[in-house]
C-alpha positions as CSV (number, residue, x, y, z in Angstrom):
1,X,45.3,84.0,60.0
2,X,46.2,84.1,63.6
3,X,47.4,80.5,63.5
4,X,49.5,81.0,60.5
5,X,51.2,83.9,62.2
6,X,51.9,81.7,65.2
7,X,53.2,79.0,63.0
8,X,55.5,81.5,61.2
9,X,56.7,83.0,64.5
10,X,57.4,79.5,65.9
11,X,59.3,78.3,62.6
12,X,61.4,81.4,62.9
13,X,62.0,81.7,66.6
14,X,61.4,78.0,67.6
15,X,65.0,76.9,66.9
16,X,66.4,79.9,68.8
17,X,64.3,78.9,71.9
18,X,65.0,75.2,71.6
19,X,68.7,75.4,72.1
20,X,68.5,77.2,75.4
21,X,65.6,75.3,76.8
22,X,67.4,72.0,76.0
23,X,70.5,73.3,77.6
24,X,68.7,74.0,80.8
25,X,66.9,70.7,81.0
26,X,70.2,68.9,80.3
27,X,72.1,71.0,83.0
28,X,69.3,70.1,85.3
29,X,69.6,66.5,84.6
30,X,73.3,66.7,85.2
31,X,72.8,68.6,88.5
32,X,70.4,65.8,89.6
33,X,72.8,63.1,88.6
34,X,75.7,64.8,90.5
35,X,73.5,65.0,93.7
36,X,72.6,61.4,93.3
37,X,76.1,60.5,93.1
38,X,77.3,62.4,96.0
39,X,74.3,60.9,98.0
40,X,75.5,57.5,97.1
41,X,79.1,58.2,97.7
42,X,78.2,59.5,101.4
43,X,76.1,56.4,101.9
44,X,79.0,54.4,100.7
45,X,81.4,56.1,103.2
46,X,78.8,55.6,105.9
47,X,78.6,52.0,105.1
48,X,82.4,51.7,105.1
49,X,82.6,53.4,108.5
50,X,79.9,51.1,110.0
51,X,81.8,48.1,108.6
52,X,85.1,49.2,110.1
53,X,83.3,49.8,113.5
54,X,82.0,46.2,113.2
55,X,85.3,44.8,112.4
56,X,86.7,46.7,115.6
57,X,83.9,45.3,117.7
58,X,84.6,41.8,116.5
59,X,88.3,42.1,117.0
60,X,87.6,43.4,120.6
61,X,85.2,40.5,121.3
62,X,87.9,38.1,120.1
63,X,90.5,39.5,122.6
64,X,88.0,39.6,125.2
65,X,87.0,35.8,124.5
66,X,90.7,34.9,124.5
67,X,91.3,36.6,127.8
68,X,88.3,34.7,129.3
69,X,89.4,31.5,127.8
70,X,93.0,32.0,129.3
71,X,91.6,32.9,132.6
72,X,89.3,29.8,132.7
73,X,92.1,27.6,131.6
74,X,94.3,28.9,134.4
75,X,91.4,28.5,137.0
76,X,90.9,25.1,135.8
77,X,94.6,24.2,136.0
78,X,94.7,25.4,139.6
79,X,91.6,23.5,140.5
80,X,93.2,20.2,139.1
81,X,96.4,21.0,141.1
82,X,94.4,21.5,144.2
83,X,92.4,18.1,143.5
84,X,95.8,16.5,143.0
85,X,97.1,17.8,146.2
86,X,94.1,16.8,148.2
87,X,94.3,13.3,146.7
88,X,98.0,13.0,147.6
89,X,97.1,14.1,151.3
90,X,94.4,11.5,151.4
91,X,96.6,8.8,150.1
92,X,99.2,9.8,152.7
93,X,96.7,9.7,155.5
94,X,95.5,6.4,154.4
95,X,99.0,5.0,154.4
96,X,99.7,6.4,157.8
97,X,96.6,4.7,159.1
98,X,97.5,1.4,157.8
């Protein structure tokens, strides 16, 4: 008899309990999904910030390498000019001796 009474109580009050329990479960799932989306959004923002930092570093490296390249080119041109000058002096000294 106890089982029949339990079944009757569940049949009467079961649907009334089902709706709030289902609502709580769905609310919990929604909150968990929102938390996951927020975590992903923050992760995406961090990745974007890191990517921007890398782009900035690359731009700085380009500038630095360009400056070194220009400095090296200027030094090379100065050395070439010195060699030309020394070669001219050597030629003049050779002519004077002859």
